[in-house]
NUSE-102892 format. One record per atom (N, C-alpha, C): residue in one letter; chain; x, y, z; residue number from 1. Coordinates in Angstrom, 1 decimal, padded with zeros to 4 digits. Example, Ala and Ser with C-alpha at 12.3 -4.5 7.8 and 13.67 -1.06 7.14 Angstrom:
REM residues 2
DRENKOL A A 013.2 -005.7 007.8 1
DRENKOL A A 012.3 -004.5 007.8 1
DRENKOL A A 013.2 -003.3 007.8 1
DRENKOL S A 012.8 -002.2 007.1 2
DRENKOL S A 013.7 -001.1 007.1 2
DRENKOL S A 012.9 000.0 007.9 2
REM end
This chain:
REM residues 130
DRENKOL M A 012.3 -008.1 008.6 1
DRENKOL M A 011.8 -006.8 008.8 1
DRENKOL M A 010.8 -006.7 007.5 1
DRENKOL P A 009.5 -006.5 007.9 2
DRENKOL P A 008.5 -006.4 006.7 2
DRENKOL P A 008.8 -005.2 005.8 2
DRENKOL T A 008.4 -005.4 004.5 3
DRENKOL T A 008.7 -004.4 003.5 3
DRENKOL T A 007.3 -003.9 003.1 3
DRENKOL I A 007.2 -002.6 003.1 4
DRENKOL I A 006.0 -001.9 002.6 4
DRENKOL I A 006.3 -001.2 001.3 4
DRENKOL L A 005.5 -001.6 000.2 5
DRENKOL L A 005.6 -000.9 -001.1 5
DRENKOL L A 004.6 000.3 -001.0 5
DRENKOL I A 005.1 001.5 -001.3 6
DRENKOL I A 004.2 002.6 -001.3 6
DRENKOL I A 004.2 003.1 -002.8 6
DRENKOL V A 002.9 003.0 -003.4 7
DRENKOL V A 002.7 003.5 -004.8 7
DRENKOL V A 001.9 004.7 -004.7 7
DRENKOL E A 002.5 005.9 -005.0 8
DRENKOL E A 001.9 007.2 -004.8 8
DRENKOL E A 002.5 008.2 -005.8 8
DRENKOL D A 001.8 008.9 -006.6 9
DRENKOL D A 002.3 009.8 -007.6 9
DRENKOL D A 002.7 011.0 -007.1 9
DRENKOL H A 002.3 011.5 -006.0 10
DRENKOL H A 002.7 012.8 -005.4 10
DRENKOL H A 004.0 012.6 -004.5 10
DRENKOL D A 005.2 013.2 -005.0 11
DRENKOL D A 006.4 013.0 -004.3 11
DRENKOL D A 006.4 013.3 -002.9 11
DRENKOL D A 005.7 014.4 -002.5 12
DRENKOL D A 005.9 014.9 -001.1 12
DRENKOL D A 005.0 013.8 -000.2 12
DRENKOL I A 003.9 013.4 -000.7 13
DRENKOL I A 003.0 012.4 000.1 13
DRENKOL I A 003.8 011.1 000.2 13
DRENKOL R A 004.4 010.7 -000.9 14
DRENKOL R A 005.1 009.4 -000.9 14
DRENKOL R A 006.2 009.5 000.0 14
DRENKOL E A 007.0 010.5 000.1 15
DRENKOL E A 008.2 010.6 001.0 15
DRENKOL E A 007.7 010.7 002.4 15
DRENKOL M A 006.6 011.4 002.7 16
DRENKOL M A 006.1 011.5 004.1 16
DRENKOL M A 005.6 010.2 004.7 16
DRENKOL I A 004.9 009.4 003.7 17
DRENKOL I A 004.5 008.1 004.2 17
DRENKOL I A 005.7 007.1 004.4 17
DRENKOL A A 006.6 007.2 003.5 18
DRENKOL A A 007.8 006.4 003.5 18
DRENKOL A A 008.6 006.7 004.9 18
DRENKOL R A 008.7 008.0 005.2 19
DRENKOL R A 009.4 008.3 006.5 19
DRENKOL R A 008.7 007.7 007.7 19
DRENKOL R A 007.3 007.9 007.7 20
DRENKOL R A 006.6 007.3 008.8 20
DRENKOL R A 006.7 005.8 008.9 20
DRENKOL M A 006.7 005.2 007.8 21
DRENKOL M A 006.8 003.7 007.8 21
DRENKOL M A 008.1 003.2 008.3 21
DRENKOL E A 009.2 003.9 007.8 22
DRENKOL E A 010.7 003.5 008.2 22
DRENKOL E A 010.8 003.8 009.7 22
DRENKOL K A 010.2 005.0 010.3 23
DRENKOL K A 010.2 005.3 011.7 23
DRENKOL K A 009.6 004.2 012.6 23
DRENKOL H A 008.7 003.5 011.9 24
DRENKOL H A 008.0 002.4 012.7 24
DRENKOL H A 008.6 001.0 012.4 24
DRENKOL G A 009.8 001.0 011.8 25
DRENKOL G A 010.6 -000.2 011.6 25
DRENKOL G A 010.3 -001.0 010.4 25
DRENKOL F A 009.6 -000.4 009.5 26
DRENKOL F A 009.4 -001.1 008.2 26
DRENKOL F A 010.5 -000.8 007.2 26
DRENKOL S A 010.8 -001.7 006.4 27
DRENKOL S A 011.6 -001.5 005.2 27
DRENKOL S A 010.7 -000.8 004.1 27
DRENKOL V A 011.1 000.0 003.3 28
DRENKOL V A 010.3 000.7 002.4 28
DRENKOL V A 010.7 000.7 000.8 28
DRENKOL V A 009.8 000.3 000.0 29
DRENKOL V A 010.1 000.5 -001.5 29
DRENKOL V A 009.1 001.4 -001.9 29
DRENKOL T A 009.5 002.4 -002.9 30
DRENKOL T A 008.5 003.3 -003.4 30
DRENKOL T A 008.4 003.3 -004.9 30
DRENKOL A A 007.2 003.7 -005.4 31
DRENKOL A A 006.9 003.7 -006.8 31
DRENKOL A A 006.1 005.0 -007.1 31
DRENKOL G A 006.5 005.7 -008.2 32
DRENKOL G A 005.8 006.9 -008.4 32
DRENKOL G A 004.6 006.8 -009.3 32
DRENKOL N A 004.1 005.6 -009.9 33
DRENKOL N A 002.9 005.5 -010.5 33
DRENKOL N A 002.6 004.0 -010.5 33
DRENKOL G A 001.4 003.7 -011.2 34
DRENKOL G A 000.9 002.3 -011.2 34
DRENKOL G A 001.8 001.3 -011.9 34
DRENKOL V A 002.4 001.9 -013.1 35
DRENKOL V A 003.2 001.0 -013.8 35
DRENKOL V A 004.5 000.6 -013.1 35
DRENKOL E A 005.1 001.6 -012.4 36
DRENKOL E A 006.3 001.3 -011.5 36
DRENKOL E A 005.8 000.5 -010.4 36
DRENKOL G A 004.6 000.6 -009.9 37
DRENKOL G A 004.1 -000.2 -008.7 37
DRENKOL G A 004.0 -001.6 -009.1 37
DRENKOL V A 003.5 -001.9 -010.2 38
DRENKOL V A 003.4 -003.3 -010.7 38
DRENKOL V A 004.7 -004.0 -010.8 38
DRENKOL L A 005.7 -003.3 -011.4 39
DRENKOL L A 007.0 -003.8 -011.5 39
DRENKOL L A 007.7 -004.0 -010.1 39
DRENKOL A A 007.5 -003.0 -009.2 40
DRENKOL A A 008.1 -003.1 -007.8 40
DRENKOL A A 007.6 -004.1 -007.0 40
DRENKOL A A 006.2 -004.4 -007.2 41
DRENKOL A A 005.6 -005.5 -006.5 41
DRENKOL A A 006.3 -006.8 -006.9 41
DRENKOL A A 006.6 -007.0 -008.2 42
DRENKOL A A 007.1 -008.3 -008.7 42
DRENKOL A A 008.5 -008.4 -008.2 42
DRENKOL Q A 009.2 -007.3 -008.3 43
DRENKOL Q A 010.7 -007.3 -007.9 43
DRENKOL Q A 011.0 -007.4 -006.4 43
DRENKOL S A 010.2 -006.7 -005.6 44
DRENKOL S A 010.6 -006.6 -004.2 44
DRENKOL S A 009.8 -007.5 -003.3 44
DRENKOL A A 008.8 -008.3 -003.8 45
DRENKOL A A 007.9 -009.1 -002.9 45
DRENKOL A A 007.6 -008.5 -001.5 45
DRENKOL P A 006.9 -007.4 -001.6 46
DRENKOL P A 006.6 -006.7 -000.3 46
DRENKOL P A 005.7 -007.4 000.6 46
DRENKOL S A 005.7 -007.1 001.9 47
DRENKOL S A 004.7 -007.7 002.9 47
DRENKOL S A 003.4 -007.1 002.8 47
DRENKOL L A 003.4 -005.8 002.2 48
DRENKOL L A 002.1 -005.1 002.1 48
DRENKOL L A 002.3 -004.0 001.1 48
DRENKOL I A 001.1 -003.6 000.4 49
DRENKOL I A 001.3 -002.5 -000.6 49
DRENKOL I A 000.3 -001.5 -000.1 49
DRENKOL L A 000.7 -000.2 -000.2 50
DRENKOL L A -000.1 001.0 000.0 50
DRENKOL L A -000.3 001.6 -001.3 50
DRENKOL M A -001.5 001.5 -001.9 51
DRENKOL M A -001.8 001.8 -003.3 51
DRENKOL M A -002.6 003.1 -003.4 51
DRENKOL D A -002.1 004.1 -003.9 52
DRENKOL D A -002.8 005.3 -004.2 52
DRENKOL D A -003.8 005.0 -005.4 52
DRENKOL I A -005.1 005.4 -005.3 53
DRENKOL I A -006.1 005.0 -006.4 53
DRENKOL I A -006.0 005.9 -007.6 53
DRENKOL N A -006.0 007.2 -007.4 54
DRENKOL N A -006.0 008.1 -008.5 54
DRENKOL N A -004.5 008.6 -008.9 54
DRENKOL M A -004.1 007.8 -010.0 55
DRENKOL M A -002.8 008.2 -010.6 55
DRENKOL M A -002.9 008.2 -012.1 55
DRENKOL P A -002.0 009.0 -012.7 56
DRENKOL P A -002.0 009.0 -014.1 56
DRENKOL P A -001.4 007.7 -014.7 56
DRENKOL E A -001.4 007.4 -016.0 57
DRENKOL E A -001.0 006.3 -016.6 57
DRENKOL E A -001.7 005.1 -016.3 57
DRENKOL L A -001.5 004.6 -015.1 58
DRENKOL L A -002.2 003.3 -014.6 58
DRENKOL L A -002.7 003.5 -013.2 58
DRENKOL D A -004.0 003.7 -013.0 59
DRENKOL D A -004.5 004.0 -011.7 59
DRENKOL D A -004.3 002.7 -010.7 59
DRENKOL G A -004.6 003.0 -009.4 60
DRENKOL G A -004.4 002.0 -008.5 60
DRENKOL G A -005.2 000.9 -008.6 60
DRENKOL I A -006.4 001.0 -009.1 61
DRENKOL I A -007.3 -000.2 -009.3 61
DRENKOL I A -006.8 -001.1 -010.3 61
DRENKOL E A -006.4 -000.5 -011.5 62
DRENKOL E A -005.9 -001.4 -012.5 62
DRENKOL E A -004.5 -002.0 -012.1 62
DRENKOL A A -003.6 -001.2 -011.5 63
DRENKOL A A -002.3 -001.7 -011.0 63
DRENKOL A A -002.6 -002.9 -010.0 63
DRENKOL T A -003.6 -002.8 -009.1 64
DRENKOL T A -003.9 -003.9 -008.1 64
DRENKOL T A -004.3 -005.1 -009.0 64
DRENKOL V A -005.2 -004.9 -009.9 65
DRENKOL V A -005.7 -006.0 -010.8 65
DRENKOL V A -004.4 -006.7 -011.5 65
DRENKOL Q A -003.6 -006.0 -012.0 66
DRENKOL Q A -002.4 -006.6 -012.6 66
DRENKOL Q A -001.4 -007.3 -011.7 66
DRENKOL I A -001.2 -006.6 -010.5 67
DRENKOL I A -000.4 -007.4 -009.5 67
DRENKOL I A -001.1 -008.7 -009.1 67
DRENKOL R A -002.4 -008.7 -008.9 68
DRENKOL R A -003.1 -010.0 -008.5 68
DRENKOL R A -002.9 -011.0 -009.7 68
DRENKOL A A -003.1 -010.5 -011.0 69
DRENKOL A A -003.0 -011.5 -012.0 69
DRENKOL A A -001.7 -012.1 -012.3 69
DRENKOL A A -000.6 -011.2 -012.0 70
DRENKOL A A 000.8 -011.6 -012.2 70
DRENKOL A A 001.1 -012.8 -011.2 70
DRENKOL A A 000.6 -012.7 -010.0 71
DRENKOL A A 001.0 -013.6 -008.9 71
DRENKOL A A -000.2 -014.1 -008.1 71
DRENKOL P A -001.1 -014.9 -008.8 72
DRENKOL P A -002.3 -015.3 -008.2 72
DRENKOL P A -002.2 -016.1 -007.0 72
DRENKOL N A -001.1 -016.7 -006.7 73
DRENKOL N A -000.9 -017.6 -005.5 73
DRENKOL N A -000.2 -016.7 -004.4 73
DRENKOL Q A 000.2 -015.5 -004.6 74
DRENKOL Q A 000.8 -014.7 -003.6 74
DRENKOL Q A -000.1 -013.5 -003.3 74
DRENKOL Q A -000.8 -013.6 -002.3 75
DRENKOL Q A -001.8 -012.6 -002.0 75
DRENKOL Q A -001.3 -011.6 -001.0 75
DRENKOL T A -000.4 -010.7 -001.6 76
DRENKOL T A 000.1 -009.6 -000.7 76
DRENKOL T A -001.0 -008.7 -000.4 76
DRENKOL P A -001.2 -008.3 000.9 77
DRENKOL P A -002.2 -007.4 001.2 77
DRENKOL P A -002.1 -005.9 000.6 77
DRENKOL V A -003.1 -005.5 000.1 78
DRENKOL V A -003.1 -004.1 -000.5 78
DRENKOL V A -004.1 -003.3 000.3 78
DRENKOL I A -003.7 -002.0 000.6 79
DRENKOL I A -004.6 -001.0 001.2 79
DRENKOL I A -004.7 000.0 000.2 79
DRENKOL A A -005.8 000.4 -000.3 80
DRENKOL A A -006.2 001.5 -001.2 80
DRENKOL A A -006.2 002.8 -000.5 80
DRENKOL L A -005.5 003.8 -001.0 81
DRENKOL L A -005.4 005.1 -000.4 81
DRENKOL L A -006.0 006.1 -001.5 81
DRENKOL T A -006.8 007.0 -001.1 82
DRENKOL T A -007.4 008.0 -002.0 82
DRENKOL T A -007.8 009.2 -001.3 82
DRENKOL A A -007.5 010.4 -001.9 83
DRENKOL A A -008.0 011.6 -001.4 83
DRENKOL A A -009.4 012.0 -001.9 83
DRENKOL Y A -009.8 011.2 -002.8 84
DRENKOL Y A -011.1 011.6 -003.3 84
DRENKOL Y A -012.2 010.4 -003.1 84
DRENKOL A A -012.4 010.1 -001.9 85
DRENKOL A A -013.2 009.1 -001.4 85
DRENKOL A A -014.7 009.4 -001.8 85
DRENKOL L A -015.2 008.7 -002.8 86
DRENKOL L A -016.5 008.8 -003.2 86
DRENKOL L A -017.3 007.6 -002.8 86
DRENKOL P A -018.6 007.7 -002.7 87
DRENKOL P A -019.4 006.5 -002.5 87
DRENKOL P A -019.1 005.5 -003.5 87
DRENKOL G A -018.8 004.3 -003.1 88
DRENKOL G A -018.5 003.2 -004.1 88
DRENKOL G A -017.1 002.9 -004.2 88
DRENKOL D A -016.2 003.9 -003.8 89
DRENKOL D A -014.7 003.8 -004.1 89
DRENKOL D A -014.2 002.6 -003.3 89
DRENKOL A A -014.7 002.5 -002.0 90
DRENKOL A A -014.2 001.3 -001.3 90
DRENKOL A A -014.6 000.0 -001.9 90
DRENKOL A A -015.8 -000.1 -002.4 91
DRENKOL A A -016.3 -001.4 -003.0 91
DRENKOL A A -015.6 -001.7 -004.2 91
DRENKOL R A -015.3 -000.6 -005.1 92
DRENKOL R A -014.5 -000.7 -006.3 92
DRENKOL R A -013.1 -001.3 -005.9 92
DRENKOL A A -012.4 -000.7 -005.0 93
DRENKOL A A -011.1 -001.1 -004.5 93
DRENKOL A A -011.1 -002.6 -004.1 93
DRENKOL K A -012.1 -002.9 -003.3 94
DRENKOL K A -012.2 -004.4 -002.8 94
DRENKOL K A -012.4 -005.3 -004.0 94
DRENKOL A A -013.3 -004.9 -004.9 95
DRENKOL A A -013.6 -005.7 -006.1 95
DRENKOL A A -012.3 -005.9 -007.0 95
DRENKOL A A -011.4 -005.0 -006.9 96
DRENKOL A A -010.0 -005.0 -007.7 96
DRENKOL A A -009.1 -005.9 -007.0 96
DRENKOL G A -009.4 -006.2 -005.7 97
DRENKOL G A -008.4 -007.1 -005.0 97
DRENKOL G A -007.8 -006.4 -003.8 97
DRENKOL C A -008.1 -005.2 -003.5 98
DRENKOL C A -007.5 -004.5 -002.4 98
DRENKOL C A -008.2 -005.1 -001.0 98
DRENKOL D A -007.4 -005.2 -000.1 99
DRENKOL D A -007.9 -005.8 001.2 99
DRENKOL D A -008.5 -004.8 002.2 99
DRENKOL D A -008.1 -003.5 002.0 100
DRENKOL D A -008.7 -002.5 002.9 100
DRENKOL D A -008.6 -001.2 002.1 100
DRENKOL F A -009.1 -000.2 002.8 101
DRENKOL F A -009.4 001.1 002.1 101
DRENKOL F A -009.1 002.2 003.2 101
DRENKOL H A -008.3 003.2 002.8 102
DRENKOL H A -007.9 004.3 003.7 102
DRENKOL H A -008.0 005.7 003.0 102
DRENKOL P A -009.0 006.5 003.5 103
DRENKOL P A -009.1 007.8 002.9 103
DRENKOL P A -008.0 008.7 003.3 103
DRENKOL K A -007.6 009.6 002.4 104
DRENKOL K A -006.6 010.6 002.8 104
DRENKOL K A -007.3 011.9 003.3 104
DRENKOL P A -006.8 012.7 004.1 105
DRENKOL P A -005.5 012.6 004.5 105
DRENKOL P A -005.2 011.3 005.5 105
DRENKOL V A -004.0 010.8 005.4 106
DRENKOL V A -003.7 009.6 006.2 106
DRENKOL V A -003.8 009.8 007.6 106
DRENKOL D A -004.6 009.0 008.3 107
DRENKOL D A -004.5 008.9 009.9 107
DRENKOL D A -003.6 007.8 010.2 107
DRENKOL F A -002.3 008.1 010.5 108
DRENKOL F A -001.3 007.0 010.7 108
DRENKOL F A -001.7 006.1 011.8 108
DRENKOL D A -002.4 006.5 012.9 109
DRENKOL D A -002.7 005.6 013.9 109
DRENKOL D A -003.6 004.5 013.4 109
DRENKOL R A -004.6 004.9 012.6 110
DRENKOL R A -005.6 004.0 012.0 110
DRENKOL R A -004.9 003.2 010.9 110
DRENKOL L A -004.0 003.7 010.1 111
DRENKOL L A -003.2 003.0 009.0 111
DRENKOL L A -002.3 001.9 009.8 111
DRENKOL F A -001.7 002.2 010.7 112
DRENKOL F A -000.9 001.2 011.4 112
DRENKOL F A -001.7 000.0 012.0 112
DRENKOL R A -002.9 000.4 012.5 113
DRENKOL R A -003.8 -000.7 013.0 113
DRENKOL R A -004.2 -001.6 011.8 113
DRENKOL Q A -004.5 -000.9 010.7 114
DRENKOL Q A -004.9 -001.7 009.4 114
DRENKOL Q A -003.7 -002.6 009.0 114
DRENKOL I A -002.5 -002.0 008.9 115
DRENKOL I A -001.3 -002.9 008.6 115
DRENKOL I A -001.2 -004.0 009.5 115
DRENKOL E A -001.2 -003.7 010.9 116
DRENKOL E A -001.2 -004.8 011.9 116
DRENKOL E A -002.2 -005.9 011.6 116
DRENKOL H A -003.4 -005.5 011.4 117
DRENKOL H A -004.4 -006.5 011.1 117
DRENKOL H A -004.1 -007.3 009.9 117
DRENKOL L A -003.6 -006.7 008.8 118
DRENKOL L A -003.4 -007.4 007.6 118
DRENKOL L A -002.0 -008.4 007.6 118
DRENKOL I A -001.0 -007.9 008.3 119
DRENKOL I A 000.3 -008.7 008.2 119
DRENKOL I A 000.7 -009.2 009.6 119
DRENKOL G A -000.1 -008.9 010.6 120
DRENKOL G A 000.1 -009.5 012.0 120
DRENKOL G A 001.4 -009.0 012.7 120
DRENKOL Q A 001.9 -007.8 012.2 121
DRENKOL Q A 003.1 -007.4 012.9 121
DRENKOL Q A 002.7 -006.1 013.7 121
DRENKOL T A 003.0 -006.1 015.0 122
DRENKOL T A 002.7 -004.9 015.8 122
DRENKOL T A 004.0 -004.0 015.8 122
DRENKOL T A 003.8 -002.8 016.0 123
DRENKOL T A 005.0 -001.9 016.2 123
DRENKOL T A 006.0 -002.4 017.3 123
DRENKOL S A 005.4 -003.0 018.3 124
DRENKOL S A 006.3 -003.6 019.4 124
DRENKOL S A 007.1 -004.7 018.9 124
DRENKOL D A 006.5 -005.5 018.0 125
DRENKOL D A 007.2 -006.6 017.4 125
DRENKOL D A 008.4 -006.2 016.6 125
DRENKOL L A 008.2 -005.1 015.9 126
DRENKOL L A 009.2 -004.6 015.0 126
DRENKOL L A 010.3 -004.0 015.9 126
DRENKOL D A 010.0 -003.3 016.9 127
DRENKOL D A 011.0 -002.7 017.9 127
DRENKOL D A 011.8 -003.8 018.4 127
DRENKOL R A 011.2 -004.9 018.7 128
DRENKOL R A 012.0 -006.0 019.3 128
DRENKOL R A 013.0 -006.7 018.3 128
DRENKOL A A 012.5 -006.6 017.0 129
DRENKOL A A 013.3 -007.4 016.0 129
DRENKOL A A 014.5 -006.5 015.5 129
DRENKOL S A 014.4 -005.1 015.7 130
DRENKOL S A 015.5 -004.3 015.3 130
DRENKOL S A 016.6 -004.1 016.2 130
REM end
């Protein structure tokens, strides 16, 4: 079962995303900020990371850079999430090592398509595996 790491500083958003991922058959690990996200990525070896961009302490851009630097041979896909999508944010996220970009509010149909594209797991594959 693929593991999704959700790095999000807002508890309610993190829990809502986690519930939707679990409902679709993913195992979920969560982190409340970028520092925790870097540690969780190293400890849990997730299949994919959903990374909030705007966080205190360590933002999602720098957290992604650190995750990539810590494991250069392990290219875990990262989808950047942000509520404040400004022109250039997607390019900044991709330059930091993010594989895709998703503006908030989260469109779960679109997000699940992005995840499927990046890790090759469809919801029906997960249903069969459980």
